[in-house]
Every structure is written in structure tokens, then in C-alpha cells.
C-alpha positions, 0 to 999 in steps of 0.5 A: 734674300736681299737687302735694298738701300732706301737712299740709293737703291742699290741691293745687297745680298743676304748669304745664310742670314748674313748681310753682305754690305760691299759696294763695288770698290770694296769687292774689288779690294777683296779680289785684288787681295787674294781674299773671298766672300765666303759663304757661311760653313756649316756648324759642323765645320766650324771646328776646322777654321777654330784650329786653324786660328789656334795653329796661326796665332802669333807666338808672341801675342798679348796673353792678357788682351782677352781679359782686357777686351772682356772688360771693355766690353762688360763696361758698356751700357746696357743699350749701347752697340758695340762693334768688332771691326775685323773680328775674324772668327772671334766672338767677344760676347753675344751682344757684340756685332762682328763685322768683317770683309770676309764670311768667317764663322761668327761674322754678323756683317760683312762689310768694308772698314773704309765704308762702314754702313752704319749711321753717323754717332750710332755706335757706342764702343769699337774693337779694332785689334790687328786690323789697321795694319791690313787695311789700304787707307788706315785713315779712311778706316779711323775716319769711319770709327770716328763717324759712327762713334756716339760722342763719349764713345770708346775705341780699343785698338791695337796694331803690331810694331815689330812683326813679320809679313805673314801670308801664312795667317791667311791673308796677303793684305799687309801693308804697315807697321806702328810704333805706339806714337804712331797709333796715336798720331793716327788716332789723334781725332780721339782722346787717349784714355789709356794706352800700353805695349802688348809685347816685348822684344821676346814676342817680336824675335818669335814672330820674325823666327817662325816666319824664318823657320817656314821660309824655305817651304814657301815655294809650296803655300800647302807646305809653307802654312803647315811650316807656319803653323809648326814653327809657332808651335816651336817659338810659342815659349820664347815669349 
């Protein structure tokens, strides 16, 4: 199965019901990063990715973010389109359209944040957490978010400030960090409704320590990831 653009005639594949809307440049970017567009895993194999996601969770992650995101989604109007950009395997709610550049479980649409396949002003709310530090051109991604956002629409964005380079989490595409002022400047075309700091120095220390403890095993990708997960368990209570 495939989809054809009525404007330019481009053809996009559909993998097990999921449209793969990546252009040539997006595919090259993914390859350069060492990622791949993966086929959907059968339901019986969904447990393994979720276990990996749990083991790779930041030891200093914001424990209140889930509640805030739930409230953000619940506050949307019944007809509003909600997009989770860079969702990974996360499913915030059944009504949320999950978008990622890779084919993870629960992803509804494979697309590049630099080139969102959505009409201008068609989205009511966008969630983008732990993503903007992993994209090559965050200004372009934010520009795309603003383009597709309807007037009065809202964005929930979160990025790290102090965080170690973390290939153990499954990606080498890790480009930048931002203070809360840096994030506000990046999102400057939007009006700030509310902002806050998700974690403090203890969380940052836990994350860096996790990377430090796994570093002696960096010569082996498998051992590094195992040590990364184990050190995450050891440092999970620091924050």
C-alpha cells in the first residue's frame, strides 16, 4: 500500500497501516544519525521496547510531567487535533496523533519534524518533550510547529538544561542543551502562558553520574547499554 501526494505526485509507503511520510532529505538525515525506519513490531513483542524505555528513563526525570501532560490533553476541545511530536513509544491518549521519525510501537505517523505533513493552522495542541535537543535545526522544527498550529493553539515543550550525551538511550543524535531562557527565545514567536523548571541539580547530577558509571564499558555497545541501565537503577533515588 502507498499514498500519493496530489500536489507533487510523490509516493509514500504504508507499513502495517502506518504512513511513512519522509522525503529524501529526511531519510538521509535518519541514516546519518544511525537510525532506521523500522517496521512495526507485532503486539507480542511490544513488551521488550517498553522495558527498554523504562530502563533508559532519566534518573532525574520530572515525576510530575505525566500529570501536567494529561491535563494539557484533557483541556483540549473535542474537535481539536493534538499532536505528540517525537512521541517515541508514548501514547498520552487515544485521541492524540503520535508522530516520530522512527517506527516505534504506538506511532501513528512517521514524519520529519523539519517538514511536518500537515496543513497550515490544522493542529490545536502540540506536545514536544525531550525532542528539540535531538533535531539538527530546532528553529526549523519550531517554525513548522507554528505553521501547523491554529490561532489560539498551544504547545507544551520541554528540553534538558544539564544532561550528559546519552547514546545508551538509543540515539546518537544529540545536538544541544538550553536554559529556560534559551527555550523561551527559541519559542519566541509564541506567547508564554506558563513555564517552570522540571528538575534541579540533583537530577542533573544523577544523569551525569549514570553516564560516568557506564563509560568504562563504552568499548562494547551491548555492555554499555547494560551498564547504562544498571547505573540508572543505582542513581534513580538521587533526584
